[in-house]
C-alpha positions in Angstrom: 3.8 15.1 7.7 0.4 14.9 6.0 -0.5 17.9 8.6 2.2 20.0 7.4 1.2 19.9 3.5 -2.3 19.9 3.6 -2.0 23.0 6.5 -0.9 25.7 3.5 -3.3 29.1 3.8 -3.7 28.5 0.0 -5.9 31.7 -0.2 -8.7 32.6 -3.1 -7.8 31.4 -6.7 -8.3 34.9 -8.7 -8.8 35.0 -12.3 -5.4 34.2 -14.1 -3.5 34.3 -11.5 0.5 35.4 -12.1 1.1 34.3 -8.1 1.1 30.9 -6.8 -0.7 30.0 -3.7 1.6 30.3 -0.5 2.2 26.3 0.5 4.9 27.3 2.9 5.1 25.4 5.9 8.5 25.8 8.8 12.0 25.4 6.9 13.5 21.9 7.9 17.4 20.8 7.6 18.8 17.7 8.7 20.1 18.4 12.7 23.9 18.5 11.6 23.4 21.1 9.2 21.2 23.1 12.0 23.7 22.5 14.4 26.6 23.4 12.4 25.3 26.6 11.5 24.9 27.4 14.9 28.5 27.2 15.7 31.2 30.0 15.3 32.7 30.3 12.0 36.9 30.1 13.7 35.5 26.7 15.5 33.9 25.4 12.8 36.7 26.2 10.6 39.1 24.9 13.3 37.0 21.6 14.1 37.5 21.2 9.8 41.9 21.6 9.9 41.6 19.0 13.2 39.6 16.5 10.8 41.7 16.9 7.7 44.6 16.6 9.9 43.5 13.4 11.2 42.1 12.4 7.9 46.1 12.8 6.3 47.4 11.3 9.3 46.4 7.8 9.1 46.6 8.1 5.0 50.2 8.8 5.4 50.1 6.1 8.3 48.7 3.8 5.6 49.9 4.8 2.1 51.4 7.6 -0.1 48.5 6.5 -3.0 45.9 7.5 0.2 47.2 10.9 1.0 47.1 11.6 -2.7 43.6 10.1 -3.1 42.8 12.5 0.5 44.0 15.6 -1.6 41.7 15.1 -4.4 39.0 14.2 -3.0 39.0 17.2 -0.3 40.2 20.0 -3.5 36.6 18.2 -5.0 34.7 19.4 -2.0 36.2 22.6 -3.1 35.4 23.2 -6.7 31.5 21.7 -5.2 31.2 24.7 -3.1 32.1 27.2 -6.1 29.8 25.5 -8.1 27.3 25.8 -5.0 28.0 29.4 -4.9 27.7 29.9 -8.8 24.0 28.4 -9.1 22.6 30.2 -6.2 24.1 33.5 -7.0 21.6 33.5 -10.1 18.2 35.0 -9.6 15.0 33.0 -8.6 12.8 35.4 -11.0 9.2 37.2 -10.4 7.9 36.3 -6.8 5.3 33.7 -8.7 8.3 31.3 -9.8 10.0 31.4 -6.4 6.7 30.9 -4.3 6.3 27.8 -6.7 9.9 26.7 -5.8 9.2 27.5 -2.0 6.3 24.7 -2.4 8.5 21.9 -4.6 11.2 22.3 -1.8 8.9 22.2 1.2 7.1 19.4 -0.3 10.1 17.3 -0.8 12.1 18.2 2.3 9.1 16.9 4.5 8.8 13.7 2.6 12.7 12.9 2.3 12.5 13.1 6.3 9.9 10.9 6.4 11.1 8.2 4.1 15.1 8.5 5.5 13.3 8.0 9.5 11.9 5.0 8.4 14.8 3.6 6.2 17.0 4.5 9.4 14.8 2.7 11.9 15.1 -0.3 9.0 19.0 0.1 9.0 19.2 -0.3 12.8 17.1 -3.3 13.1 19.0 -5.1 10.5 22.3 -3.5 12.1 21.4 -5.9 15.2 20.3 -8.5 12.7 24.2 -9.3 11.0 25.7 -8.5 14.8 23.7 -11.3 16.0 24.7 -13.3 13.4 28.2 -12.6 13.2 28.4 -12.5 17.2 27.9 -16.8 16.3 29.1 -16.9 12.6 32.8 -18.8 12.2 35.3 -16.8 10.9 38.2 -17.7 8.6 41.4 -19.2 9.5 43.4 -16.0 8.0 41.2 -14.1 10.4 42.1 -16.0 13.5 45.4 -16.3 13.0 46.1 -12.4 12.5 44.0 -11.8 16.1 40.2 -10.7 14.6 38.0 -12.5 16.6 34.2 -12.8 15.7 33.1 -9.8 18.2 35.4 -7.5 16.7 34.7 -8.7 13.1 30.6 -8.2 13.6 31.5 -4.8 15.1 32.9 -3.9 12.3 31.1 -5.1 10.3 27.9 -3.5 11.7 29.7 -0.4 12.0 30.5 -0.4 8.3 27.2 -0.9 7.5 25.4 2.2 9.5 28.2 4.1 8.1 27.1 3.2 4.4 23.7 3.4 5.2 25.1 7.0 6.6 26.6 8.2 3.8 24.5 7.0 1.4 21.7 8.9 2.6 23.6 11.9 3.0 24.2 11.2 -1.4 21.0 11.3 -1.4 19.8 14.5 0.3 22.7 16.8 -1.6 20.8 15.2 -4.6 17.7 16.6 -3.6 18.8 19.5 -2.0 20.4 21.0 -4.5 17.8 20.2 -7.0 14.6 22.0 -5.3 17.3 25.2 -5.3 18.3 25.1 -8.7 15.2 24.3 -10.7 13.9 27.9 -10.2 16.9 29.2 -11.2 16.9 27.3 -14.5 13.1 28.7 -15.3 14.7 32.1 -15.0 17.6 31.7 -17.0 15.2 30.4 -19.7 13.6 33.9 -19.9 16.8 35.3 -20.7 18.6 32.1 -22.5 18.7 28.8 -23.2 22.0 28.3 -23.2 22.2 30.1 -19.8 19.8 28.0 -18.2 21.4 24.7 -19.2 24.6 26.0 -17.7 22.8 26.0 -14.0 21.0 23.2 -14.4 24.7 21.6 -15.2 26.3 22.8 -12.7 23.7 22.2 -10.2 24.0 18.8 -11.4 27.5 18.7 -11.1 27.6 20.1 -7.2 26.1 17.1 -6.5 27.7 14.5 -8.8 31.2 15.6 -6.9 29.7 15.2 -4.2 28.6 11.8 -4.0 31.5 10.0 -5.9 33.6 12.3 -3.6 31.7 10.6 -0.5 32.1 7.2 -1.7 35.9 7.1 -2.6 36.4 9.2 0.6 34.1 6.5 2.8 35.8 3.5 1.7 39.1 4.9 1.8 38.7 6.7 5.3 37.4 3.2 6.3 40.4 1.3 4.7 42.9 3.3 6.5 41.5 3.3 9.9 41.7 -0.2 10.5 45.0 -0.5 8.3 46.5 1.5 11.3 43.7 -0.1 14.1 45.2 -3.4 13.2 48.6 -2.4 12.2 48.6 -4.4 9.0 51.4 -5.9 7.2 53.1 -6.0 10.9 54.5 -9.4 12.0 51.7 -11.7 13.2 49.2 -9.1 12.8 46.7 -9.1 9.4 47.6 -8.6 5.9 46.5 -5.6 3.7 45.0 -8.2 1.2 42.6 -9.4 3.7 41.4 -6.1 4.5 38.7 -5.4 1.8 36.7 -8.0 3.0 35.8 -5.7 6.1 34.4 -3.2 3.8 31.7 -5.2 2.8 29.0 -4.2 5.6 29.7 -0.8 3.7 28.7 -1.9 0.6 25.4 -3.5 1.8 24.7 -0.3 4.0 24.6 2.0 0.6 22.7 -0.6 -1.1 20.1 -1.1 1.5 19.5 2.8 1.8 19.8 2.6 -2.1 17.1 0.6 -2.7 14.6 2.4 -0.5 15.3 5.1 -1.5 14.7 4.4 -5.2 11.4 2.2 -4.5 9.8 5.1 -2.1 10.9 8.1 -4.2 9.9 5.8 -7.5 6.3 5.2 -6.4 6.0 8.9 -5.3 7.1 10.6 -8.5 5.1 8.3 -10.7 2.3 7.7 -9.1 1.5 11.8 -8.9 2.6 12.0 -13.0 0.0 9.2 -13.9 -2.3 10.6 -12.4 -2.0 14.0 -13.2 -1.7 12.7 -16.7 -4.8 10.3 -16.9 -7.2 13.4 -15.8 -5.0 16.5 -16.4 -4.0 16.0 -19.7 -6.6 12.8 -21.2 -10.0 13.8 -19.5 -9.7 17.7 -18.7 -7.4 18.1 -21.9 -5.2 20.7 -20.5 -1.4 20.9 -20.5 1.4 19.4 -18.2 2.7 21.1 -15.1 -1.1 23.5 -15.8 -1.6 25.4 -11.9 -5.2 23.7 -12.2 -4.5 20.0 -11.9 -4.0 19.3 -8.3 -1.6 16.9 -8.5 1.1 18.7 -10.4 3.0 19.8 -6.8 3.1 16.7 -5.9 4.5 15.6 -9.5 7.5 18.3 -8.9 8.0 16.9 -5.6 8.3 13.4 -7.1 10.9 14.8 -9.7 13.3 15.6 -7.0 12.6 13.0 -4.3 12.7 10.0 -6.5 15.0 11.4 -9.5 17.6 13.5 -7.7 17.6 11.9 -4.1 17.0 8.2 -5.0 19.4 8.5 -8.0 22.1 10.2 -5.3 22.2 7.6 -3.2 22.0 4.3 -6.5 25.3 5.9 -8.1 27.2 6.1 -4.7 26.3 2.8 -3.8 27.5 1.8 -7.3 30.3 3.5 -7.2 31.3 1.4 -3.2 30.5 -1.4 -4.0 32.5 -1.9 -7.6 35.2 -0.1 -5.7 35.3 -2.7 -2.8 34.9 -5.8 -5.1 37.8 -4.5 -6.8 39.6 -4.1 -3.6 38.8 -7.6 -3.0 39.7 -9.3 -6.3 42.8 -6.8 -6.7 43.8 -8.5 -2.7 43.5 -12.0 -4.1 45.4 -12.4 -7.2 48.1 -9.9 -5.2 48.2 -12.5 -2.4 48.1 -15.4 -5.2 50.9 -14.0 -7.6 53.2 -13.8 -4.6 53.5 -9.5 -5.5 55.4 -7.9 -2.8 54.2 -4.5 -2.3 50.3 -5.0 -3.0 48.8 -1.8 -1.9 49.2 -0.7 -5.9 46.3 -3.3 -6.5 43.8 -3.1 -4.0 44.0 1.0 -4.0 44.0 1.1 -7.3 39.9 1.7 -7.6 40.4 4.7 -5.5 42.9 6.3 -7.8 40.8 5.6 -10.5 37.8 8.0 -9.2 39.8 10.3 -7.4 40.7 11.0 -11.1 36.7 10.8 -11.8 36.5 13.7 -9.8 39.5 15.6 -12.0 38.4 14.6 -15.4 34.2 15.0 -14.4 35.1 18.7 -13.3 36.8 19.9 -16.3 34.0 18.2 -18.4 31.2 20.4 -16.5 33.5 23.2 -17.1 33.5 23.2 -20.5 30.1 24.1 -20.6 30.0 27.7 -20.9 27.1 30.3 -21.2 27.3 31.7 -25.1 25.7 34.3 -26.1 22.4 33.7 -28.1 18.6 35.0 -29.2 17.0 32.9 -26.7 15.1 31.7 -29.8 14.9 27.8 -30.0 15.6 27.7 -33.5 18.8 29.7 -33.5 20.5 27.6 -30.1 22.5 24.9 -30.4 21.4 21.6 -29.8 21.6 21.2 -25.7 22.2 17.3 -26.1 25.4 18.6 -28.9 26.7 20.6 -26.1 26.5 17.4 -23.6 27.6 15.5 -25.5 30.7 17.2 -26.4 31.2 17.9 -22.8 31.2 14.0 -22.4 33.5 13.8 -25.0 36.0 15.8 -23.6 35.7 13.5 -20.1 36.0 10.6 -22.0 39.1 11.2 -23.8 40.5 12.9 -20.5 39.5 9.5 -19.1 41.5 7.3 -21.3 44.6 9.3 -20.5 44.2 9.1 -16.7 43.4 5.6 -17.0 46.8 4.6 -18.1 48.8 6.7 -16.3 47.1 5.1 -13.3 47.6 1.9 -14.2 51.3 2.3 -15.2 51.9 4.1 -11.6 50.3 1.1 -9.7 50.0 -2.2 -11.6 53.6 -2.0 -13.1 55.5 -4.8 -10.8 58.5 -6.5 -12.2 57.1 -10.2 -12.0 55.3 -9.1 -14.7 56.4 -5.2 -16.4 54.0 -5.4 -19.6 50.7 -6.3 -17.3 50.3 -2.6 -16.9 49.5 -2.4 -20.3 47.3 -5.3 -20.3 45.4 -3.3 -17.8 45.0 -0.2 -19.2 43.7 -2.2 -22.5 40.9 -3.3 -20.2 39.9 -0.2 -18.9 39.9 1.0 -22.4 37.5 -1.6 -22.9 35.2 -0.2 -19.9 35.6 2.8 -21.4 34.3 2.4 -24.8 31.5 0.2 -23.3 30.0 3.1 -21.3 30.1 5.1 -24.5 28.7 2.3 -26.5 26.1 2.1 -23.6 25.1 5.8 -23.5 25.1 5.9 -27.2 22.0 2.9 -27.6 20.0 4.3 -25.3 20.2 7.5 -26.8 19.2 5.6 -30.4 16.6 3.8 -28.8 15.0 6.9 -26.6 15.7 10.0 -28.4 13.5 11.2 -30.5 14.7 12.3 -33.5 16.1 8.2 -34.3 13.7 6.1 -35.6 13.0 4.0 -33.0 10.9 6.4 -31.1 9.4 7.8 -34.0 7.8 4.9 -35.3 6.4 4.2 -31.9 5.2 7.7 -32.0 3.4 6.9 -35.3 1.8 3.8 -34.1 0.1 6.3 -31.9 -2.1 7.2 -34.6 -3.9 4.3 -34.9 -5.1 4.1 -31.0 -3.7 3.7 -27.4 -3.6 -0.4 -28.5 -1.0 0.0 -31.2 1.0 2.2 -29.3 1.3 -0.2 -26.7 2.6 -3.4 -28.9 5.1 -0.9 -30.1 6.3 0.4 -27.2 6.5 -3.3 -25.5 8.4 -4.7 -28.8 11.1 -1.5 -28.7 11.6 -2.6 -24.9 12.1 -6.2 -26.0 14.4 -5.2 -28.7 16.4 -2.7 -26.8 17.9 -5.5 -25.2 20.1 -7.4 -27.7 22.6 -4.6 -28.0 23.3 -4.0 -24.6 24.0 -7.6 -24.1 25.8 -8.1 -27.1 28.5 -5.0 -25.9 28.3 -6.4 -22.0 29.1 -9.7 -23.2 32.1 -8.4 -25.3 33.4 -6.4 -23.2 33.4 -9.2 -19.9 35.2 -11.5 -22.2 37.7 -9.1 -23.6 38.0 -7.8 -20.7 39.1 -11.5 -19.1 41.6 -12.7 -21.6 43.8 -9.4 -21.6 44.2 -9.4 -17.7 44.4 -13.6 -18.1 47.7 -12.7 -20.5 48.6 -10.0 -18.8 51.7 -12.7 -17.3 50.5 -12.8 -13.9 51.0 -16.5 -12.3 50.3 -18.1 -8.8 53.3 -20.3 -7.9 52.0 -23.1 -10.0 52.4 -21.2 -13.4 48.9 -20.4 -13.7 47.8 -17.2 -15.0 45.3 -15.6 -12.6 44.5 -11.8 -13.8 41.3 -12.5 -15.7 39.1 -11.6 -12.9 41.1 -8.8 -11.9 41.0 -7.1 -15.7 36.6 -7.5 -15.9 37.6 -5.7 -12.2 39.9 -3.0 -14.0 37.0 -2.6 -17.3 34.4 -1.9 -14.9 36.4 0.7 -13.1 36.8 2.0 -16.6 33.4 2.3 -17.2 32.9 4.0 -14.1 35.5 6.2 -14.6 33.4 9.5 -15.8 30.7 8.3 -13.4 30.9 11.7 -12.2 30.1 13.5 -15.4 27.5 10.5 -16.1 25.4 11.4 -12.9 25.3 15.1 -13.5 23.8 14.7 -16.7 20.9 12.4 -15.5 20.4 15.2 -12.3 20.3 17.6 -15.3 17.2 16.1 -16.4 14.7 16.2 -13.1 16.1 19.8 -12.9 14.7 20.3 -16.0 11.8 19.0 -15.7 10.8 20.7 -12.4 11.9 24.0 -14.8 9.7 23.9 -16.8 6.6 22.7 -14.7 7.3 26.2 -12.2 7.5 28.2 -16.1 4.2 26.7 -16.9 2.5 27.1 -13.2 3.6 30.5 -13.1 1.8 31.3 -16.6 5.4 32.9 -18.4 5.2 33.5 -22.3 5.2 30.8 -24.8 8.5 31.8 -25.8 10.4 30.7 -22.7 8.2 27.2 -22.3 9.3 26.0 -25.7 12.9 26.4 -24.1 12.7 24.2 -21.1 10.5 21.8 -23.3 13.4 21.5 -24.9 15.8 21.0 -21.9 13.2 18.8 -20.4 13.2 16.6 -24.1 16.8 16.3 -23.6 16.7 15.8 -19.3 14.6 12.5 -20.5 17.0 11.2 -23.2 19.8 12.0 -20.4 17.8 10.2 -17.7 17.6 7.3 -20.4 21.3 7.2 -21.6 22.6 7.2 -17.4 20.4 4.6 -16.4 22.0 2.4 -19.3 25.0 3.3 -18.1 24.1 1.9 -14.2 22.6 -1.4 -15.7 25.7 -1.8 -17.4 28.1 -1.0 -14.9 25.4 -2.8 -12.4 26.0 -6.1 -14.6 30.0 -5.8 -14.2 30.0 -5.2 -10.7 27.3 -8.0 -9.9 30.1 -10.0 -12.0 32.7 -9.3 -9.7 30.8 -9.4 -6.5 29.8 -12.7 -7.6 33.8 -13.8 -7.9 34.5 -12.2 -4.4 31.4 -14.3 -3.2 32.9 -17.3 -4.0 36.5 -16.6 -2.9 35.0 -16.0 0.5 33.2 -18.9 0.5 36.1 -21.2 -0.4 37.9 -19.0 2.9 35.5 -20.5 5.3 35.2 -23.4 3.9 38.9 -24.3 3.8 38.0 -26.1 0.9 38.0 -24.4 -3.2 34.9 -23.4 -4.9 35.2 -22.0 -8.4 31.7 -23.6 -9.9 28.5 -23.9 -9.4 26.7 -27.0 -11.3 23.2 -26.4 -12.7 22.9 -30.0 -13.2 22.2 -30.6 -9.5 18.7 -30.2 -8.8 18.8 -28.1 -5.5 21.0 -25.6 -7.5 18.6 -25.2 -10.5 16.2 -24.9 -8.0 18.1 -21.8 -6.6 18.2 -20.5 -10.2 14.6 -20.7 -10.9 14.1 -18.7 -7.5 16.7 -16.0 -8.6 14.9 -15.2 -11.8 11.5 -15.3 -10.2 12.9 -12.8 -7.3 13.1 -10.7 -10.2 9.9 -10.6 -11.8 8.0 -10.8 -8.4 9.5 -7.5 -7.4 8.7 -6.0 -11.0 5.5 -6.9 -10.1 5.2 -5.6 -6.9 6.7 -2.2 -7.6 4.7 -1.8 -10.8 2.2 -2.7 -8.7 2.8 -0.4 -5.7 2.8 2.8 -8.1 -1.0 1.5 -10.0 -2.2 1.3 -6.7 -0.9 4.5 -5.5 -2.3 6.4 -8.8 -5.8 4.5 -9.0 -6.2 7.2 -5.0 -4.4 9.9 -7.0 -7.2 9.6 -10.2 -9.7 9.7 -7.8 -9.0 12.4 -6.1 -7.9 14.7 -8.9 -11.4 13.6 -10.7 -13.2 14.3 -6.9 -12.0 17.8 -6.9 -12.7 18.8 -9.9 -15.7 17.2 -9.5 -16.5 19.0 -6.8 -14.8 22.5 -7.3 -15.6 23.1 -11.4 -14.7 26.3 -10.7 -10.9 25.5 -10.8 -10.7 24.9 -14.6 -12.0 28.7 -14.9 -9.4 29.7 -12.5 -12.5 30.6 -9.7 -11.1 28.2 -7.3 -8.1 26.7 -5.8 -7.3 23.0 -6.0 -6.2 21.2 -3.3 -2.2 20.4 -4.0 -1.9 19.2 -0.1 -4.1 16.6 -0.4 -2.7 14.8 -3.1 1.0 15.3 -2.0 0.0 13.8 1.2 -1.9 11.0 -0.5 1.8 10.1 -2.7 3.7 10.8 0.3 1.8 8.0 2.9 1.3 5.3 0.0 4.7 5.2 -1.0 6.3 4.6 2.4 3.8 1.8 3.0 3.7 0.4 -0.6 8.0 0.6 -0.6 8.3 -2.3 2.9 6.8 -5.1 0.7 9.4 -5.7 -2.5 12.5 -3.9 0.0 11.4 -7.0 2.0 11.8 -9.8 -0.1 15.0 -8.3 -1.2 16.8 -8.8 1.9 15.0 -12.0 3.2 15.0 -13.9 0.2 18.7 -14.8 -0.2 19.2 -15.5 3.3 15.9 -17.8 3.7 16.7 -20.1 0.5 20.8 -20.0 2.0 19.4 -21.0 6.0 17.0 -23.9 4.3 19.4 -25.6 1.7 21.9 -25.4 3.7 20.0 -27.2 6.3 19.2 -29.7 3.8 23.0 -29.8 2.6 23.2 -30.8 6.4 21.5 -33.8 6.6 22.0 -34.9 2.9 25.7 -34.9 3.1 26.5 -32.0 0.8 28.3 -29.1 3.0 28.8 -26.7 0.6 25.1 -27.1 -0.9 23.1 -23.5 1.0 26.3 -21.7 -0.8 25.6 -23.2 -4.6 21.9 -22.6 -4.0 22.7 -19.3 -2.9 25.5 -18.6 -5.9 23.3 -20.4 -8.1 20.5 -17.9 -7.5 22.7 -14.6 -7.7 23.5 -15.7 -10.9 20.5 -16.3 -12.0 18.9 -12.8 -10.4 21.9 -10.6 -11.9 21.2 -12.6 -16.0 16.9 -12.0 -15.6 17.4 -8.5 -13.8 19.9 -6.9 -16.3 17.6 -7.9 -19.0 14.0 -7.0 -17.6 15.7 -3.3 -16.4 17.0 -2.8 -19.7 13.5 -3.6 -21.0 11.8 -1.2 -18.3 14.3 1.6 -18.6 14.2 1.6 -22.6 10.6 1.1 -23.0 9.2 3.7 -20.1 11.9 6.1 -22.1 11.0 6.0 -25.4 7.2 5.9 -24.9 8.1 9.6 -22.9 10.0 10.7 -25.2 7.3 9.8 -28.5 4.6 12.0 -26.1 7.2 15.0 -26.6 8.0 14.3 -30.2 4.4 14.8 -31.1 3.9 17.5 -28.6 6.0 19.6 -30.6 3.4 19.4 -33.2 4.4 16.4 -35.1 1.1 13.8 -35.8 -1.4 16.2 -34.9 -0.1 17.9 -31.5 -0.9 18.4 -28.2 -4.5 16.9 -27.6 -4.9 15.1 -30.6 -6.4 11.6 -30.6 -3.1 10.4 -31.1 -1.0 12.4 -28.8 -3.9 10.9 -26.2 -3.1 7.7 -27.2 1.1 8.3 -26.3 0.1 9.9 -23.2 -1.5 6.1 -22.2 1.5 5.0 -23.6 3.7 7.1 -21.4 1.6 6.6 -18.4 2.4 3.0 -18.7 5.9 3.3 -19.0 6.4 5.8 -16.0 6.7 2.8 -13.2 8.7 0.9 -15.8 11.5 3.3 -16.1 11.2 5.7 -12.8 10.2 2.8 -10.4 10.7 -1.2 -11.6 13.9 -0.1 -13.3 15.8 1.8 -11.8 15.0 -0.3 -8.8 16.5 -3.8 -10.4 20.0 -2.5 -11.0 20.0 -1.5 -6.9 18.7 -4.5 -6.5 21.3 -6.7 -8.7 24.3 -5.1 -6.7 22.0 -5.3 -3.2 21.5 -9.3 -3.5 25.6 -9.2 -4.6 26.5 -7.8 -1.3 23.9 -9.5 1.2 25.3 -13.2 -0.1 28.8 -11.5 0.4 27.9 -10.2 4.3 26.0 -13.6 5.0 28.3 -16.1 3.6 29.2 -17.8 6.9 25.7 -18.9 7.6 25.2 -20.8 4.1 27.9 -22.9 5.6 
């Protein structure tokens, strides 16, 4: 890949060139797309019809609910195809814009190919390890009575793991594919109208969001239906429907595995390039952001796509997959305890909620329409207000469809009003999502006091900027924790008082109530991902405008969109952390149920007064801090290489500053690409190995001390403490980083001395400190939290 990056013919650098030197290398597309393109269109249509027919057949053989789910998902795929055609039909602008876009696309696709090649090899090795573990592990009495042996269980888990990893990788590719093609079209539209540029960026993000959410739902639904038909579920002497969701855990683990390494590798790439470009370009040389004279500028723009788009697509995919599977497990467990005659509604409810998510988010995306405006910033509507209107439409429809879904699927004669309680649980989740978005916006948008106070602190120097940013990040953890605590307790008690009881008359709906609240929080996930994808697309568009040297009025439009994109990225990260907290709570509960099933004894509490269990908690908290440290250090080390390279080029090629010599863009891309692939291994391996090693060591210790469940208890404590510490750390890192970034943007609007002032240089320092916080360590943490939960579910039998 290094040769591809450095092999382009850049040509002489003319005085104020209007064209960008070509870095075009051979076009790349995954092999499966190359194969599909070569197939005759009629044959391809027939194959699609056969696939759809098979999907609907197994869906109809399982439940009419799955027919509805498959129908909505397939329609949403067609909607996403329409959005793609609409975006790609827009013009790419003058040649200099398309040449820059080509360079960004080639760099992003080259890194994606190498990164995911590395991840796929690690996934295959881990799959073999899981197969070996499952071939020698115990199985539950329920599985044994249903005819599910060790070998079958092992192959199902590994197949689900690899399928989840594959789907997560495709979700990441889809996120990157659209962003590297939409960026230049947004740049071109900004020459005409700010509203048109906004609409293109939103619809491009919408395409990715609909595909990612649709794939997550379809993947789980197809796996469930195949296993249902294969095992002949609910026939005499066979497996029960309530036992099936546990077999899907491998799918969630595979998705989490890929998402973690995608987030780490992409985050290291994008932030190392960004830090290197800013420190030398802005601070030392005093040139603008995305200036074509900066040798690291292409690496920075490539990083936006591999770090913010590809990684975030995989991230949201695994969030939805983990939440669906954990809610299905808890729904099935509750239905079994309550002796509900037809448990399919409680098991398949999460799939229906996210199917409606595709519908309502599509409405929200299409509600953002192009209105005629003059293209001057002062005369157009605030882009953030436009996005919020679309979000408000989506929220309103989410409340209606959630109530409809609960009445349809959660009504039972045993407790006729239970569906209403669960609808209120969903409302708690929806409100929690909205409040999380608002809190994140308050702490990261420069229209509000916190960011403006941070910007003011920059006027007294670099040190006070750092102090103010750290204090802002620490303070920002308080409100989200209060909100998430209130949501968990409220949803638990609404579920507990739903009227559903077990044979002994004990209330059983509490945990499922929190599951429903989590579904409510993620019921607008497709629109939230749309807003998230909007950010890097707008950022890339601004870079293309700057590098192609468009008029200042065009750059003003992309600057406003970029600033809004920073806020939407920060708000969606807050949303992701909140959903991760709820989903991890569900996965933790599912882990305790699974341990109880394997151990054949109750496992409802974890006593941290036991020394070994308390040590497990300490290890969990330590894991979060060590992981964050290694992630930030990886960015720092790689950024140092970029800084040295950029300085070297400015020294050895003094004509760069006068546009008389060309920067070697490919060299910086090569540096961050190779370094990020190497640096992502250590923190990722730490996350995978730690809970397994701790569980096995304490299991052996428990065996010799007469405590057979000690390994499971220590892992439960480790997971619990890691979740709590990880949520707080992620909130701090994401908010502080976003606030530092927008404090710099606020100063660049002309406030407090504007660009080039000492205040601005201090703000740039804060921004570079915050870069690995908000785009590497922070996003990786909420993926880590959920991956720890899924890996403990998969590995639970070896802790006993």
